[in-house]
N, C-alpha and C positions, 0 to 999 in steps of 0.2 A: 669437787669442784669439777668432774666429768659425770659427777650424778646428774649434777645439777642442773647441765648444761644436757644430758641429755632428755632432761623431765623435760625442761621449757623448750628443748625441740618436738618432743611430741607436744607440746603443752602448742602449740603455733598451729602441727599437722592437724590436730585434729581440731580447732579451727576452724582451718582450710577446706576441710572439711565438704562438699558441698552436696548438699540435702536432696534423700531421695524422693527423686519423681515420679509417675506412676504412667507407666506408655498409654497415649491414651488414642494412639496410632490401631489400636485395637479392638475400640468400645466399640458397642452399636451404637448408632444414629438414627432414633427415630425417626420416620417417613412424619412429614406434614398432611398431615389428609385435612381437608376442607372438602365441604359436600360443593356439588355443582349447582349454585342460585336457580340457573334457570332450571335441572333436575328440580330442582327443588319447588320451586315458583307450579309446575306441572299438577305437583302433586297436592299439593295446596290448593289449588282450586279443583280438584278430584280428580282429576285428568293422571291416568293408565302410560308408561314409557313403552314405544316396540322401538325397533333399530334396525337401521339399516345399513346397507354397504351401498357408496354411493364411489366408483373410481373414480371421481375428479377430487370431492370431498371426502374419501373413507367415511369413519361410522358416523352413522345420522345416527338424532333419538328426534322420535315424534313425539308429540303431546297430541293424546285422543282426548277431548274432552268429555262431561257426562248429557250435554248438548251433540253431541257427533261430530264436529270442529274436530278436525286435524291438522298441527301446524309443526312445524320444524321447531322444538323445546324452545332456543334462544329466539327465531323472528317471533316467538308470543310472546318470549321476557323481554323481548326490546319496543313489541308492540306496548303492552301493561306500565311497563316504565321508562319510561320515553328519558334520558335524559337530560340537566335543570339547562336552557341556556347559561351563556360565558357573558359576567356579565364583564 
């Protein structure tokens, strides 16, 4: 009788055992890298980029286009890709 009780107790304990979960807190997360659309647009138009430091704005990229035009990259992108009107 005691043997049967011991076996059933061990069986219940084995059934209640929690599954092993991998500790994900130490896994590396790959950062999401998206290209800057204004930079891509500049190079697509045949331009080259230069970076200047501005005390108020920080780092600013300028696009030098083949025709000699120099524009801040986001100003060029917004000029040529205006937002569609809200309907």
